[in-house]
LOLOMI-905729 format. One record per residue (C-alpha): residue in three letters; x, y, z; chain. Coordinates in Angstrom, 3 decimals. Example, Ala and Ser with C-alpha at 12.3 -4.5 7.8 and 13.67 -1.06 7.14 Angstrom:
% residues 2
SITE residuo        x        y        z cadena
SITE     ala   12.300   -4.500    7.800      A
SITE     ser   13.670   -1.060    7.140      A
END
This chain:
% residues 131
SITE residuo        x        y        z cadena
SITE     met  -81.125   89.506  155.873      A
SITE     ala  -83.724   86.988  157.002      A
SITE     pro  -84.312   83.706  155.108      A
SITE     gly  -85.841   83.910  151.643      A
SITE     gly  -84.607   87.461  151.071      A
SITE     leu  -86.954   88.873  153.729      A
SITE     glu  -85.792   92.135  155.282      A
SITE     lys  -85.727   92.391  159.075      A
SITE     val  -85.031   95.722  160.796      A
SITE     ser  -84.588   96.353  164.524      A
SITE     ile  -86.442   99.607  165.144      A
SITE     glu  -84.764  100.054  168.536      A
SITE     glu  -81.260   99.671  167.099      A
SITE     leu  -82.095  101.932  164.168      A
SITE     leu  -83.438  104.815  166.268      A
SITE     ala  -81.180  104.601  169.342      A
SITE     pro  -78.200  106.652  168.087      A
SITE     his  -80.258  109.404  166.417      A
SITE     pro  -81.954  112.558  167.715      A
SITE     pro  -85.751  112.827  167.896      A
SITE     arg  -87.602  113.584  164.638      A
SITE     thr  -85.085  111.592  162.633      A
SITE     asn  -87.477  109.658  160.417      A
SITE     phe  -86.434  106.397  158.801      A
SITE     asn  -88.312  104.997  155.839      A
SITE     leu  -88.228  101.309  156.750      A
SITE     phe  -89.879  100.044  153.605      A
SITE     trp  -91.430  101.319  150.392      A
SITE     ile  -94.633   99.428  149.621      A
SITE     asp  -95.212   98.897  145.881      A
SITE     gly  -93.083  101.996  145.275      A
SITE     lys  -96.045  104.152  146.351      A
SITE     tyr  -96.125  104.261  150.157      A
SITE     thr  -93.535  104.465  152.878      A
SITE     ile  -93.553  102.827  156.294      A
SITE     arg  -91.626  105.283  158.467      A
SITE     val  -90.544  105.215  162.127      A
SITE     ala  -89.357  107.987  164.424      A
SITE     arg  -88.998  108.981  168.026      A
SITE     val  -90.784  112.215  168.805      A
SITE     arg  -90.207  114.918  171.373      A
SITE     gly  -92.105  118.127  172.034      A
SITE     glu  -94.416  119.624  169.466      A
SITE     phe  -94.164  119.665  165.698      A
SITE     pro  -95.280  122.806  163.831      A
SITE     trp  -98.771  123.101  162.407      A
SITE     his  -98.897  121.810  158.836      A
SITE     thr -100.897  119.982  156.177      A
SITE     his -100.275  117.312  153.583      A
SITE     asp -102.624  118.559  150.895      A
SITE     asp -102.461  115.673  148.423      A
SITE     his -102.162  112.620  150.680      A
SITE     asp -103.577  111.064  153.831      A
SITE     glu -101.194  110.271  156.687      A
SITE     ala -101.541  107.406  159.172      A
SITE     trp  -99.965  107.407  162.643      A
SITE     val  -99.472  104.345  164.858      A
SITE     val  -97.990  104.755  168.334      A
SITE     leu  -95.651  101.884  169.156      A
SITE     his  -94.434  103.225  172.510      A
SITE     gly  -95.421  106.226  174.621      A
SITE     ser  -98.214  108.640  173.783      A
SITE     val  -98.891  111.566  171.469      A
SITE     arg -101.630  114.095  170.906      A
SITE     ile -102.524  114.931  167.330      A
SITE     arg -103.878  118.468  167.486      A
SITE     thr -106.165  119.345  164.586      A
SITE     glu -108.242  122.266  163.479      A
SITE     his -111.300  120.225  164.569      A
SITE     gly -110.024  119.105  167.985      A
SITE     asp -107.367  116.910  169.541      A
SITE     val -106.953  113.139  169.560      A
SITE     glu -104.713  111.398  172.091      A
SITE     leu -103.029  108.162  171.088      A
SITE     gly -101.331  105.678  173.396      A
SITE     ala  -99.274  102.604  172.588      A
SITE     asn -100.978  100.346  170.035      A
SITE     glu -103.421  103.026  168.894      A
SITE     ala -103.647  104.528  165.414      A
SITE     leu -105.161  107.489  163.600      A
SITE     leu -105.727  108.375  159.944      A
SITE     ile -105.208  112.076  159.206      A
SITE     pro -107.080  113.021  156.012      A
SITE     ala -105.321  115.004  153.278      A
SITE     gly -105.556  118.751  153.834      A
SITE     leu -106.333  118.628  157.565      A
SITE     lys -104.283  121.151  159.569      A
SITE     his -102.528  119.264  162.363      A
SITE     ser  -99.656  119.412  164.836      A
SITE     pro  -98.351  116.309  166.661      A
SITE     leu  -97.303  116.715  170.291      A
SITE     ala  -95.384  114.059  172.222      A
SITE     leu  -97.073  113.555  175.587      A
SITE     glu  -94.261  111.206  176.614      A
SITE     asp  -90.736  112.178  175.664      A
SITE     leu  -89.236  109.956  172.951      A
SITE     ser  -92.492  108.240  172.042      A
SITE     thr  -91.955  105.878  169.110      A
SITE     val  -94.322  106.212  166.177      A
SITE     leu  -94.871  104.500  162.853      A
SITE     ile  -96.138  106.764  160.064      A
SITE     val  -97.483  105.778  156.653      A
SITE     asn  -97.319  108.312  153.800      A
SITE     ala  -97.466  108.317  150.033      A
SITE     lys  -94.204  108.622  148.138      A
SITE     gly  -93.440  112.256  147.371      A
SITE     phe  -95.839  113.659  149.984      A
SITE     lys  -95.224  117.291  150.880      A
SITE     thr  -95.346  118.947  154.281      A
SITE     asn  -96.839  122.428  154.018      A
SITE     tyr  -96.010  124.408  157.153      A
SITE     leu  -98.513  127.065  158.158      A
SITE     glu  -95.626  129.346  159.115      A
SITE     ser  -92.774  129.834  156.696      A
SITE     met  -90.069  127.321  157.634      A
SITE     ser  -88.034  124.453  156.312      A
SITE     asp  -87.931  120.822  157.426      A
SITE     ala  -84.544  121.533  159.016      A
SITE     ala  -85.957  124.466  160.997      A
SITE     ala  -88.747  122.165  162.214      A
SITE     gly  -86.115  119.642  163.337      A
SITE     tyr  -87.268  117.071  160.782      A
SITE     ser  -85.029  114.776  158.773      A
SITE     glu  -85.776  111.699  156.672      A
SITE     thr  -83.584  108.811  155.540      A
SITE     asp  -84.261  105.585  153.657      A
SITE     val  -83.050  102.557  155.629      A
SITE     gln  -81.716  100.985  152.437      A
SITE     glu  -79.408  104.009  151.958      A
SITE     arg  -77.805  103.295  155.355      A
SITE     arg  -76.756   99.746  154.478      A
END
């Protein structure tokens, strides 16, 4: 723990021993939003988040966010807001790109094809649970 009760997390150390698409909720902001990090590989299935926007920030590497309206490529230090309800599918252009994602607490992923998070290769853990 950093001075004054501040919480410091090494993203590299956190992600290193885990497979891609293991998402870690670094922090909950005001109990409403999560700051999440993950390494991504390949493509993620087409889906929506009907009730909440989603923000992506690429920390390392590059990704393409494919949408029903066209694709947007993001490199390191670039960000994109995906509006609620927009059909999209992230694709890692560089293997093991590191991304930061902001979502609302309790957001739902609605896959366009019937599948579970596990089938999509997705998992999520709160950092505080790992301590």
